[in-house]
N, C-alpha and C positions, 0 to 999 in steps of 0.2 A: 645407604640411598632407600634401605626398607623403611627407616624410618622417616625418611621426607615423604616417602610415597605413602605411608600411615597417615601425614600430618601430626605426628605426634612428638611429644617434647624428645630430646635428646637424651632424657636420661631414662628412656625406654631400652628393654634388652633387646639383643639383636634376636634371641627367639620370637620374643612377644611379636615384635614388628614383622619379623618373616611370616607368622601365622596368621597374623591380620591382613596382610596384603597379597596373602598367598604366593608366597615366594620361594620354591623349594631350595633349600641351601646351596650353595656352588658347588660343593662338592659332590652333594649326592646328584646335581644334574650334570656335573661334567663327566660322571662316571656312566650315566646313561647314555649320553652323547657318544662317549668312545666306545660302549657295548654296540653304539648302531653303527657306527664307523666300522668297528672288527668284525661284524656279522655282514657286512655289503661287501667287505673286501675279501672274507673267506669265500662268497657265493662268487664273486667273480674271480676270483683264483680256480674254482672249477669249473669255469666256465659259464657259468648262469647269471643272468642280469637280473635282480629281483625287478618283478613290475611297482610301479606306484601305490597300488592298493598293499602289496605285500609291506613294503615298506612302510606306510601309514599304519598298519595293523601292527607291526612291529614298534612303533614308536609310541602307540597307544599303550603295549602292554610294559614297555621299559617306563612310561610316565607312571601308569600304576604302581610298577615296582618301586619306583622312587617315592612315592607317595607313600606306600605300606612301609618304605625303609625309614621315612621321615616321621612318622607317627610312630614308629617302635621307638625312636629317639629321645622323640618328645615324651616318653613315659615318665623319663625323670629330668624335666629341666631345669638350668642351673639359675636362672631369673624370671620374671614374668609367670610365676607359677600359676597365677589366677588367673591368667589369660590363656596361657598355652591350655590348662585343664580345663577349663571351658571351650575351646575350638576343637581339643584333638578329638572329643569322641565324633563329632560331624566333618572331621575334617576333609573327606573327600567331596561331600556335598559345597561345604564352605568354598573350594577351589571350584569346583562345576556350577555354582550359581551363575543365573544371567540377570540377577538384581542387585540394587545395593550399593551406595558408595560410601566410603569413609569419608567423615567429616572430621576437621578438629577437635569438637566438641562432643562427637560420639566415640572418637579413640579416647579420650580422657575416662570416660565413663567405663570402657571395655579394657584400658589398661592398667586404670588407677594413678596415673599419671596425670595429673592435672589440679585443679583448685579444690584440694581437699585437704583438710588440718593435717591427716598425717604425713602427707608428700610434702607441703609446704613447709611443715616443722623439720621434718629428718632428712628430707633429700635435697628441696631446693633452700632450705634454711632460711626461709621467707617469715616464718611465724614463731615466737617463743615456745608456743605448745601445739598439740596436735589436736585441741579441740574443735567440736564444730560450732561455728559462729552463727549458724541457724536455728541450733534448739539447746535446752538444756539436759540432752539428756546422753551425751557422746563424748567421751573424754579422749577418744581418739577415732577420729572422721575420718575414713576412707570411702572411695569408689561404691562400696557394697550397700554403707550405711546410707548414702546420698540414694542411691536407686532403690531400697528397698523400704528402709524404715523413717528415715528423717521426717519428722512431722511438718517441716516447712514446705513441703513438697508434694503434700497428700494432693491435694488437687490434679498437679500433672500425674502423680502416681496412678490416680484412680482412672484418669482418661488410658494410659498406659495399660492398666489390668484389664480395662473392659475389651483389649483387643488379642494381648497375650495371654493371660490368666493370671490368677494369683500368685503364681508360684514365680518369684523376682530373682531365684539363684541364679547365678549368671551363665552356667551351663545349659539352664532353660530356656534362659532368655535369647541365648546364640541358637540354640537348636529353633526357637520358633522363628528368630531373623533370616535364618537359612530356607526353611518351609515356606515363609508368606512373605511377599513383598509389602503386603498391609502391615504385618508385625517388624519390617525391619523400619518401615517411615514411621512408626508408632515410636518406637525404641528412638530412631532418632531426633523425632522430634520433642521428645522426652529431653535427650541431651541437649539438645539446642536451647530450649526453654529453663531447663534447671543450670547450666552450665553458664549460659548468659547473665543470669542473675546473679551467680556467685562469683563470678567475674568483675561483674559490677560493685558488689559488696567490697570483695579485694582491693580493688581501685580507690575505694570510699577509704578504706581503712589505711590505704597506703598516704592520701593525699589529707588525712588527717590525724594521723599517729606522731607521737612522741619519741617512738622506737625507732634506733635506727636501722634495726634488721627488716623493718618493713618499709622501708623509704625506696621509693623507684632508683635502679642505677641506670647511671648511663654511661657511654663512654669509654674510657679507661677504667673507671672503677668498676663498670659492667664486666668488663674482658677479666679484668684481676679476679673478680667474683666467681666468675664461669669454671676458673680453676678449681674451685673447692667444693664444685658438686658431687653429692655423694656418685658411687658407680651404679649403673644400671641394676634395676631389682625386677 
């Protein structure tokens, strides 16, 4: 469910998807709800009826406790490390923000699962190598290469840096996105422009290649191929 809400590929890890959509893990959420229930029951057993305001305060306290517990758990993520480590320092602000929606292409940049050489080669198994197809400088392309240094996207990157600054490490970018709707929109615009171009280039490779690994898969062949996808990272 979290992966669908994040509009990401199904190879995304559960931890990364939950962080991106701001979904506190169910076991932590259930524990908080149980604590609220037993708190009310104990009050009623003593002949007290908590006022709506008291209940709301207690609920807010338990939510913050849940966020703190989640942040502690995220200190040692199993998968989706790049995404989790970028959001964890500003987790409370990320959850409380009133702006910014995730899109399919923005999620690719934030999660690293998308049209990148490393992902297409090792996880999706759609490319024979992990090289960047848009420059000659990268033998193992990932989302950070696209965001930070691939010369093919210099123009789009200049527009992004004009808004969020020159530091394009993911934690810094995420912090800027949380603090400003303008920054969020700038990162989203970069993702939409760049990933759209990368997807078009991938389709062109699919349509003109002689390599079986690159050919578009449909029907039964696609379902069989899906069984061999790498586990979330």
